[in-house]
C-alpha positions, 0 to 999 in steps of 0.5 A: 871259902876264900874270895878275892875282889878285883876292881877294874878301871884306870879311874880308880887308880888315879883317884877320880872315883871312890871304890865303893864296889869293893866295900859293898862286895866285901860286906856282902861276902863277909855276911855270908861267911866268905873270907875276902883275903885280897883286893886288887885294883887294876887299870884297863889293860888286858895283860895286867888283867890276865895277870890279876886273874892268874894271881887271884886263882892261886889264892882264892876259890871265888874271884869277883870283878867289878868294872871294865864291861862298858861300851868304850874301847878301854873296857876289856874285862871280858876279853881278858877273862876269855884269854885267861880261861882260854874260851872264845867269846860268842854272841849272847842273843838275849843280851843283844836283843835287850840292848837293841830294845834299850837303844831303840827306846832312847833313839840311839844307834847300835855301834860296834863298841856297844855290841861288844857288850853282848859277847860272853865266854862260851859256857858261862852263866849270864846275869841280866843287867836290868839297869844297864847294857853289860851283863854279868858273867859267871864262869867255872874253871879248873886251875892248878888242881882246883875249881875257881869261880869267877864272877864278872860284874859291871862297874856302876854301883846302880847296876852292880848292887842289884845284880849281885844281891838279887841274881848273883848271890843266890846263884853263887849260894846254889852253885858253890854251896856257901857256908851255912853260917852268916856273920853279923858285924856290929860296931859299937862306939863309946865315948867319955870313958 
């Protein structure tokens, strides 16, 4: 199985933050015998994101994204995914209720930008975010004669890491049937030879 990681966010491209998500996801996939052949970083732009999805679909069976799911106007990952798979967005009521509860506990009002995080493509598996508001989304689509799995995760590592290890990875292992092998990667440093 071949995977590709797409990291989303202009802040990554301009060097404002370090891309630790790509390192984490690559390590997790390698430990599960999934080959990561490409990593792409894309700014917050629907057209460029759709193009990244299209390129990744030609060379990978599994595409995992991180970032671009938040409550700001430039968080457009879900809109790009919807356009790529040609499925409309729908309100996911359990996520909406979760977000309302979080907002009430902090005495914040619901806004249009916050509410947009509750819309997901029709037919997707939803991965609940226990540490934030934007859910993860898993989609299966048929492109160029093959099944492509797309996993969309939020960017903050404190949200992405537990969502992937506790929920997404077991779901992927069940649905995609990851290889039975597990890789163990060790580095040995020797000095003074």
